[in-house]
N, C-alpha and C positions, 0 to 999 in steps of 0.2 A: 504494499500500500504505499502510496506517495505521502511523505511527510507534510502535514499541514503546518504552515508558518502563520503565526499570529500577525495581525496587521499592526500590532503595537510594536513600534520601534522607536528607539531613541539613542542618536549617536552620542552615548555618554562620554564626557570629556575625561573623567576620572580613569586613569590607567593608560592614556595615550602618551607615548613618549616619542613622537616623531620629530626628528631633528632636521630643520630646513637645510642645514649645510652637511648632512650625512648621518647615517644611522649610528655609527660608532662613536662613542665618547673618546675624544682624543685625550691624551695623558696631560696635554697642556690646557685643557679647557677649564674655565672657571667653574664655580658653583653658585647659582642664584640663591639667595636667602628666602626661598618659598619653594614648597613641595607642590607638585602640580604637573600639568601637561607641559612638555619640554620641546623646545625648538633650538636649533643651533645654526649659526650662519659663519661665514669666514671670520668675522670680527666679534660676534656676541653669542651668549647663551642666554635663553629667556625661558622662565617658567611662568605659568599662570593658572589660576583657578577661577571657574565660572560653572554656573548651573542655568543655562538658558532654558526658558520655557516659552512655547509659542504665545505670541500676544501679551507678554508680561515683561515689564521692565526688570532688568538685572544688572548686576555689577560684575566687573573682573578685578581681580588682584593680580598684579604683574610684578615680577622681579627680573632683572636683568643684570649681567655683568660683562665687562669687556675682557677679551682674552689676554689682552696687554693694555696696560695703561689704567687711568682712573675709571671709577663707574660712569656709566652713560649718564648724560643729563637730561635728554628729551625723549618723550614717548608720544606717539600719535596712535590711535587705535580706530579701526573701522571694520565693518562687516558688509559682505556682499554675497550675491548669489551669481557665480560665474556663468552658469547655464542660461540665466534669465537676464544677465547684463544689468542688474540693478542692485542697489544696496539697502541700507536701513533707511527708515524715514525719520530717524532722530540722530543727532549728532551728541556723542557722549562728552562728558566733562572728566578730563584726566587731572587728578590731583597727586602731587608729589608728596609721599609719606616719609621718605628717607632717601639718601643716595642710593639709586638703583631700584626703588621700590616705589609703585604707583598704584592707585585705585581709580578706576574708571567707572563713572555711574551714568545711567539714563540710556543704556542699550536696549534695544528691543528687536527681536526677530519675528516678524509679522506674519509669516507664512511658513509652512513645513517645507523641507527640501533640502538640497545640498547647499551649505553655506561655507564661507571662508572667512575666518579672522584674519585681519591685516594689522601687522604691528611694525611701526616705523621707529627703530631705536636710533637716535643720532643720525638720522638721514638713511639708515640702512633698513630695507623692507624684509619682512619676516612674515610668513603666512602659514595657516594650519587649517585645513578642511575638516568638516564634520557634517554629518547628517542629522538633522532634528525633524522628528515627527511627532504626532500628537500622542504618543504613549510609549511605554517600555516594553521591549520584547523580553518575555519569560519563556525560558525553555521548558520542556516537558517535566524535568526533574525539579525545577523551581516551581512550576504549577502544582505538582503533586504535593509538595511540601506546604505551599500556600493554602491550598484545599483542605489540607489536613488539620488547620487551625478551626475548623467549624464542623458542623453548623452551630450556630448560636441563636437562642438559648438552648441548653440541653433539655431533654425531657425530665420532668420532676421524677425524684426517686425517694424512697423511704430508706431510712437507716434501720437495719434488722436488729441492731444492738439496743435501740431506743423504742420501746414499745408505743410510745406516743408520737413518734415521729410523723408529721404529716397531717395530724389531727388538729381540726380547727379550735377545739377547746383548750388543747395544750399550746397551741401557737398564740392564742389569746392570752393564756396565763403567763407565757414566756415573755410576751411583750410587756405586761405589767411589771413583771419581775426586773426587766431590763432597765426600766425607768423608775425603780423604786430604790431610794437612798437608805432606807431603813434596813436593808439587807447587810449594809456595811456595819462594822462594830461601832463605829462612832456616829453613824447615822447621817453621815455628809457625803458619802461617795457612792455613786451609782455606776452600773455598766457603761452608761451613756457619757459618764464624765470623760473617759478616755476614748470610747468609740462614738464620736458625735456624728449624728445622722447627716447634717449638712456638710461635713467634712468626709464624705465617703466613709463613714463609720470608723474613722482614726481621729487623731487629735492634732496633727500638723507640728507635734513637737519632735525634737530629735530623739528624746527618750521619754518614755511614759511617766505620768505623775498620777499617783492615787494619794495616799496619805503621805507617801514619801516618793522621791524619784527613783526610778528603776534603771538597770544598766541597758535596757533594750528599747528599740523603736515600736511603737504601737501600730500593728499592721491593721489594714482595713478588714471589715467582716464580710464584705461583698464576696459571694461565692464560695463562703468557707464550708458549706454543706457539700462541697465536691473533693474536700481534701482527703489525703490519707493519713498525714501526720499533722500534729498541731504544736504551735509555739515555734519560734525561731530554731529551737534546738530538737523539735520532734519529741518532746518529753511526755507528749499525750497522744493517744491513738484513737480518740473519739472526740466528737465535738461536745458532747455532754460532759466528759471528763474534763477537757479544756475549760469548759465553762464553770466548773467547780474551782478550779485553781485560782483565780483573782479573789474568789470570795474568802479563801483561807489564807491568802499571802498577807503577812503582816504590814507589807509596804503599800498594799493596793487597798484592799477592803477590810482587812484585819477581823474577819469573823471567824466563828467556828460552827460546828455542825449543830450545836444546841441552839445558838442564836439564829441561825438561819431557819431551823425547823420552827422555833417560836414565832418568828415573824410570818412564816407561811401559815401557821395554825391560827395566829391571831388575826391576820389581815386577809388571806387569801384561801380560807378553808373551803368556800364555795366554789372558787375557780379550781382548786385542787381536785375536789371531789368530781367536777365535770370533766376534767382532763383524764384522771386516772381511775375514775369509777369507784372511789371509796375515799373514806374520811383519811385525813393525814394520820399515819400510824405513830405508835409511841416511839419507835426508833428514830433518833435524831438522824443518824447516817442515812437511813432510808428516805427520809423527807430531804436531806440535802442532796442526795442523788437524783431524786425526782425533780427537784428545782432546777438541777443541772440539765436534766432531759427536757423540761419544759423551755429553758432558756435555749437550749440547742434546736428545739422544734421552731421557735421563733426566728432563730438566725439562719436556718436553712431556706427561709423565704427571702433572704437578701441576695438576689440574683442580679448582676449588673445587666444594663439593657444593651441593645443593639448599637453598633458603632459604625463609623464611616468604613472601617476595614472590613466588617462583615458584608456590608453591601457590595463592596469590591469583590470580595472572596466568593460571594454567592453568584455575582455576575460572571466571574472567571469560571466558575463551575459549569454555569449553563452556556458559556460562550456568548454572553451578552455585550458585544463590543460598545455599544453607545452607552451602557450604564457604567462600564469600566472607565470610560473617558471622564466620568464625573469625579474620579479619584484623583487628588492632586498629583501632578508629576513628581514633586519632591517626595512624596509619601511613597509612590511607587518605586523611585530610586532608593528610598530607605528600606522599603520591604525587600528589595532585591539584595541589599547589603545584609539585612537580617538573615535571609535563608540562604546567602552565598557567602561572600567574602568574610562577613562577621561571624558566621557559624553559630549564631545565636539560637537558632531553632533546635540545636542539639540538646540543649537543657530547657529552653522555653518553648516546647511544642504542644500540640494539641489545642483543642478549644480553649482550655484554660491558660495557655501559654506556660506551662511549667511540667517538668517530669515528676513534681511531688516529692522529689529526694533532696540530697543535701551536697553541698560543694564548698571547697575553700576557694574564695574568688579574690584572694589577696587583700582583704581588709583587715587591719590589725585587730587582734582580740584582746589588747590591754585596756582595761577599763580605768585603772587607776596605777600609779607607781607600785610596781610589785604585785599587781593583782591582775589576773587574766579571766576571761570568760571563755571556757572551753568548748562552748557550742554543743554539736551533736554528741561529742563524747559524754558530757554531763547529762544531756537529754536521755540518753539510753540508760543511764544509771536510774534516773528518776522514773523512767518508764518501768523498769524491772521492779522496782520497789513500790510502785503505786497500787494500792488495794482497789483503785478505781479503773484499772486497765482492763482491756477486753479479755484477759484470760481469767478474771475475777468474777465473783458471784453476782456483780451487778449488771453484766451483759444480758441483755433480754433475748440474745440469739442463742437458743439452746444448742444448736449444732456447733457454735463458735467459729462458723465460717467467716466472720468479720475479723477473727483474731489471727489469721494466717500471718499477716506481717509482723505482728507482736511475737508470735511463736518462733518465727524463723529469722528475724533480723539479728544479724551477727555483728557485735562491737569490733571495730578495727582500729589500728593505730592512726590511720589517716582521718578518723572521725574528729580528732581535736582541731578546732577552729573551723569546722564545717558549719554551714547554716542552710535552713531550708530554702529551695530555689522559689522564689515568690511568683505567683501568676502575675502577668502583666496587664491584664484588663483593668481599666481605669487607673493606670500607672501614673498618668499625668496629673491626677488629682490627689495623689497620695505622698507628696513629698513631706519631710525629707526621706532619703533612701538608706538601704542597708540596714542589717540587724541593729547597728548602733546609732542610725540617724546621721552618719558623718558626711554624707554627700546631700547637698542642699537642692540641687535641681537635676532634671533629667539630663541636661548638657554634661553635668559633673559626672554621672554615671556613665554615659557613652565615652567621655574622656578617660575615665578610670580604665575602662577595658582598652581603649585606643592606646594608652601609655602604660599599660600593665606591667609591673615588675614581676616577671616570671620567677625570679629568684626567691620571692616570698612565698611561692605556692609549695606546699608539702603534700604532693599527690601519690607519693610512693611509686614514682615512675609513670604515673597517668599523665597523658599530654593532651587534655581537652582544650584548656584554655591557653591562648597565645596573644602576644602583643599584636594589635590589630593595624597600628600605624595609620589611622584613617586621616584623610585631608580635612580641612576646615569644611569644605562643601559636603563631604560624606558624613561628617558629624552633624551637620545642620540637617541633612536628609534623614538621617536615622532617627534624630529627635522628632522631625515632623511625622515620620511613621508611627513612632511610639504614641504621639499625641492623638493618633486617629483610633487608638485602642481604647479610648474613653468615651463612655456614653453620656451626651450632654443632659439627659433628664435624671441621671442617677443622683439621689441625696439621701 
């Protein structure tokens, strides 16, 4: 069968290294102070970065050096279509940033086709041809990876370990408990103190604050019903067990089983009976666990909405070219990096954009002088010792089919300093980032991987992460793509 080629093509500038004066780098050639597409002439070497889009204004960053003598002083830039014998409708403004460095603004390529950038450096002409069209070409492997990130939203599913998962009465009780400050030991902290609904159910802080500040960032609750492990270190294997943890943590809500049980008996006896079909029992621990299960039933309903990426992904699956065109070109370029050069989809794959497991990504694990947070290594210790794990008596799944991961997970030396790979849906709304909130913005996260210090990784010979060395334009595009993974209506 003849291969079908997508009409979506874009002559991407990143990666082109055509030298106007010859393809080979001469030993005596100079090195411009900018990464990007490269041109070489008898007297100069020039590099530039640009991300042109049809009928949109864009800028070009340029660096040039003279092979002999001082840096060049002047630069002129133009673009034209040789086959059509006409050029741009606008004259760019060139600003000198430093010796041999310029930025040109006000360029626009007003139609698709074969264009040529023309640079005149101290009177010497250098040109570079490119083809610009209305979309990006994705090969079949890239399409397969992209389509695997959906469909979204997933079908609703119940948690067999929680007998009230998905039941309306339990969801209603869980929502009331979520906003009840009297569950906390001092009566002043509620679940929503850290998981703020209008902040995508997190708090916008680097580190969470309950009664005291903790060492880790507060994750969003969107899509938690789809996880395998809970907490940055995976110390809990169910959503209901994880929901119990902050109630008992002295730094967060500082309660105990008796306190929680008495609040439920005194304030929510009717809601409890509607959810569980009985009055609250005498056992404080039983009521505490059931409170966790009601909280989990509510949190399972927090599913993020559809995004611009989902519309593009679905259009690609059905080969709807016109709908695909509505997805920004910068986002398409960023998506191509995500599934290709960046290798991001190795860990961030599937509809949830995560493999649900743990990795060392080069973020320091020191929390104070002489004090470290061991991450997954500690989480496995907590999991094994917990009486609320899925191997225990509180699991409502009699067959213990939900406990396979807990039963078979094996602690390894490399677990020290590993953290759960987060899902990326709504990622633009959940800053700051990383387990300790050390990176303030998405751009910082992308730059972290672009400039990754591979010597910091202790992966026992495993070589998944590598320094990406992205250009500024590639960083910009990857950020734009990540921003399209957020749903505007989520709150």
